[in-house]
N, C-alpha and C positions, 0 to 999 in steps of 0.2 A: 437514417443513420445506418452505417455499415460498420460491423465489428470484424476485425481481421487481425492477422499476425502483423506486427510491425515489420517494416522493410528498411533497407538502408536509406531509401529516399525520405523516410520520416525523421532522420537524425536531428535536423535543426529544430523542427517543431516539437518533437518528443523531448529534446533537451530542454526546451522552454517549459514544458509541463513538469519535467523532473525538478527543475530549479524552483518552480512554483510550489511543488509538493514539499520541498525542503523548507521553503519559507513558511508554509502552513504548519509544518511540524514544529519549527522553532517558535511559532506563535502560540502553540499549546503550552510552551514553557515560559511564555511572557517575553520572549526575545524578539526584537525587531531586527531582522536581517534582510539584506538585499539579495535578489536572485543571483546565483553564481553559475553562469552558463559553462564556465570552464570545468567546475566541479561536476556539473551535470553531465557533460560530455565524457568525463573520466568515469563516472558511475555507469553511463551507458556502455562504454567500452568494456567495463568489467562484466556487465550482463551479457554482452555479445561473446566475450571470450569464454565465459562459463556456460554459454548456450542456454541462457534462461529464456523461456518462452515469454514474449511480451505481446499482449493483446491491446489494440487501440480501437477506439470508437471514433469514426470519422463522420462529422456532421457537414452540412453544406459549407460552413465557414472554416472548416479545417478540423484538426484533431480536437475532440471534446474531452477525452479522458484516456487513461491507460491503466493496465494492470500488469505488473511484473510478477512472474511465477518462478519458483525454484523447485526443481525436482530432485529429491534424494531417494534413490531406489524407486519405490512405488508410492512415496509420500510427496504430495504437492503442497507447497507453502505459498501463500499470497504474500509476496515481499512488499509491494507497495501498490496502492490503489489511489488514484487521484482523478477527480473530475473538475473541470473548470467551474467556478461558481455559477456562471450564467447557464450552465448545462445541467446543474444539479436538480434532482427530483423530477427528472424527465426520462428515467430508465437507462441512462448511460452506464452508471455503476453496475446495475443489475445485468445489463447486456454483456459487459466485459467479464463480470464475475461468473456468469453462466458458462462462458468459454473455459474458465478455470475449472469449474465443476465437471464439465464435459471431459476435459483432459484428465482430471483425477479419476473419473470413471474408466477412461481408456486404460489408465495405468493399473486398474484393479482396486482402487481405493474408494471408500465410501464418503470421504469428506475432503475438504480443503482445510489446511491448518493456517492459522492467522496469528501473527504477533501484533498486538494492538496496544498503543499507549493508553494508560488508564484515563487520561484526560480527553481522549478522542471520542466524545459522546456521539458524534455523527456516525463514525464507523461502527461503534458498538451497537447503535440502534439499527444501522443497516444490516449488520450481521445477524442480530437478533430476529429481524423480520424474515431472514432467510433460514432461520432455525438453528443458528449457531449460538448455543447457550451452555455448552459444556466447557468448563475451565479445565485445561489440559496440563499446562506447565506454568510455572512462575519463574521468571528470569530475575535473579538477584545479583546485585553488584554493590560495591562500596561507592559512596559519594565521591565524585571527582574533587580534586583540589579546588577550593573556592565555590563549589556547587552547594546551593542551599535548596534542597527539595522542598517544594511548596505545598504539597498535598499529602494525604494519607489514604490508604485503602486497606480495608480489613478483609482477610481471607481466612475463614474459620476463626480460630482464636488468635491469629497473628495480625498485627498491624504493621504495615510497611509504608515507608516514605516513598514518594515519587515526585 
């Protein structure tokens, strides 16, 4: 496996991974959606335009996973991390995430910041194994029209729907 920065030549394959990532996220909310390659291409273009670093893991069969980072001053955010199911638990996520940690260190930061869906047990467990266990911020919003949040999470004395 080779971990490297994504290039323009990766666009089609990376677009497929981004579309699969969005399907997986929808699944966390119980939604069954189809991969949207056009939306993934638009998302990739936004990353390119804003110069977000993207790391890809290349296996013998093609791209196995990716990590999109966002840099704000000296703070590095992991925007999205996705590994194809057949490549999970083989070090792919750890390899691309190590690149984000290396970049954060180059920027003078001690950590990578992560937004994580409270239902995403796999990513929460992955981050916990890497020592990410400090809750930093809570993002709050109103429910969207027609949205019925399906779960609850307690932080301190507060209970939030999600």
